[in-house]
C-alpha positions in Angstrom: 0.0 0.0 0.0 1.4 3.4 -1.0 1.2 5.9 1.9 2.5 8.8 -0.2 -0.1 11.6 -0.7 -1.3 12.2 -4.2 0.6 15.0 -6.0 -2.8 16.6 -6.7 -3.9 16.6 -3.1 -3.3 19.9 -1.3 -1.3 19.5 1.9 -2.4 21.2 5.1 -0.1 24.1 6.1 -0.9 23.5 9.7 0.5 20.1 9.9 2.4 19.3 13.1 5.5 18.7 11.0 5.9 22.4 10.1 5.2 23.4 13.7 7.8 20.9 15.0 10.3 21.8 12.2 10.1 25.6 12.9 10.2 25.1 16.7 13.4 23.2 16.3 15.0 25.2 13.5 14.5 28.8 14.6 15.9 28.3 18.2 18.8 26.4 16.7 19.6 29.2 14.4 19.3 31.8 17.2 21.8 29.7 19.2 24.2 29.4 16.3 24.1 33.2 15.8 25.2 33.8 19.3 24.3 37.5 18.9 21.3 37.8 21.3 18.6 37.4 18.7 15.0 37.1 20.0 12.1 35.3 18.4 9.5 37.8 17.2 7.2 35.5 15.2 6.7 31.7 15.1 3.3 31.1 13.6 1.2 30.2 10.6 0.0 33.1 8.6 -2.4 33.7 5.8 -1.2 33.9 2.2 -4.5 35.6 1.2 -5.3 39.3 0.8 -6.6 40.8 4.1 -10.1 41.5 2.7 -10.7 37.8 2.2 -12.6 36.6 5.4 -11.4 33.0 5.2 -7.8 33.7 6.0 -7.2 30.1 7.1 -7.9 28.6 3.6 -4.3 29.3 2.4 -1.4 29.6 4.8 2.3 29.3 5.3 4.5 29.0 8.3 6.6 32.0 9.4 9.5 32.3 11.8 11.4 35.5 12.6 14.2 36.3 15.1 16.2 39.5 15.1 18.1 41.9 17.2 20.4 44.9 17.0 24.1 44.0 17.4 27.1 46.0 18.5 28.9 46.2 15.1 29.4 44.8 11.6 32.0 42.3 12.7 29.6 40.7 15.3 26.9 40.6 12.6 29.1 39.0 10.0 30.4 36.4 12.5 26.8 35.5 13.4 26.0 35.0 9.7 29.2 33.0 9.2 28.2 30.7 12.1 24.6 30.3 10.9 25.8 29.7 7.3 28.3 27.0 8.4 25.7 25.3 10.5 23.1 25.3 7.7 25.7 23.9 5.3 26.6 21.1 7.7 22.8 20.3 8.2 22.4 19.9 4.4 20.6 23.1 3.5 21.2 24.3 -0.1 22.7 27.8 -0.3 20.8 29.6 -3.1 22.5 32.9 -2.9 24.8 35.2 -0.9 24.6 38.9 -1.5 26.8 41.5 0.0 27.1 45.2 -0.5 29.7 47.4 1.2 28.7 50.7 2.8 29.9 52.8 -0.1 27.7 50.9 -2.7 24.2 50.2 -1.2 24.7 50.4 2.5 26.3 47.8 4.6 24.2 44.7 3.8 24.8 40.9 3.7 22.2 38.3 2.9 22.3 34.4 2.9 19.4 32.5 1.3 19.0 28.8 1.9 16.4 26.2 0.9 15.4 22.7 1.8 12.2 21.0 0.8 9.5 23.7 1.1 11.3 25.8 3.8 13.3 28.9 2.9 15.7 30.6 5.2 17.0 34.2 4.7 19.6 35.4 7.2 20.3 39.2 6.9 22.7 41.7 8.3 22.0 45.3 7.5 23.4 48.5 9.0 20.5 50.9 8.6 20.4 52.9 10.8 22.4 50.6 13.2 23.7 47.0 12.8 20.9 44.5 12.8 20.7 40.7 12.2 17.5 38.9 11.2 16.5 35.3 10.5 13.4 34.7 8.4 12.0 31.2 7.9 9.1 30.6 5.6 7.3 27.6 4.2 5.5 27.5 0.9 1.8 28.5 0.9 -0.6 25.6 1.0 -4.4 25.2 0.7 -6.2 24.0 3.8 -9.6 22.4 4.4 -12.5 24.7 5.4 -12.3 23.8 9.1 -8.6 24.6 9.4 -7.5 27.0 12.2 -4.1 28.6 12.1 -1.6 27.9 14.8 1.0 29.8 16.8 4.0 28.1 18.5 4.3 28.5 22.2 7.6 30.2 21.4 5.7 33.0 19.6 5.5 36.1 21.8 1.8 36.4 20.9 1.0 32.8 21.8 -2.3 32.7 23.8 -3.5 36.2 22.8 -7.2 36.2 21.8 -7.7 35.9 18.1 -10.3 34.6 15.8 -7.6 33.0 13.6 -5.5 31.1 16.1 -6.4 28.0 18.3 -4.4 29.3 21.2 -6.5 32.4 21.4 -9.9 30.6 21.1 -12.2 31.0 24.1 
């Protein structure tokens, strides 16, 4: 018996796999950065325009951690550590972009991909040195009864919301 899903069947974005993957991946990257980054978002979000009432019908997972850092050398060391760790973990480096201050500001970006999860690690010095990790999954269609989820690591976990289980009363 084949347990593989049909390629035509939409996968649910709220599967526990994404929640578990993001809850493992984002804290691991924050630890690798070693630069005091804090998790700002770790949740499922709608891929639909805001005026569409059924926001839960198409969603993706989002994880964000960021922080101001002391200087460019600390930021670049954090990106180097995260990049080396992602390389060791088998992530595919899609691109690395770097602009010195005299060209387009002091900016460096690493972009990685594995399966349907993209990781963008950014350093920018505008107006002060800042490092950010952005994780996203592909958008996926969900069944009508789907309710979006937030990780317990998300700072807004438990806040009342019509869209999230953790805020349901």
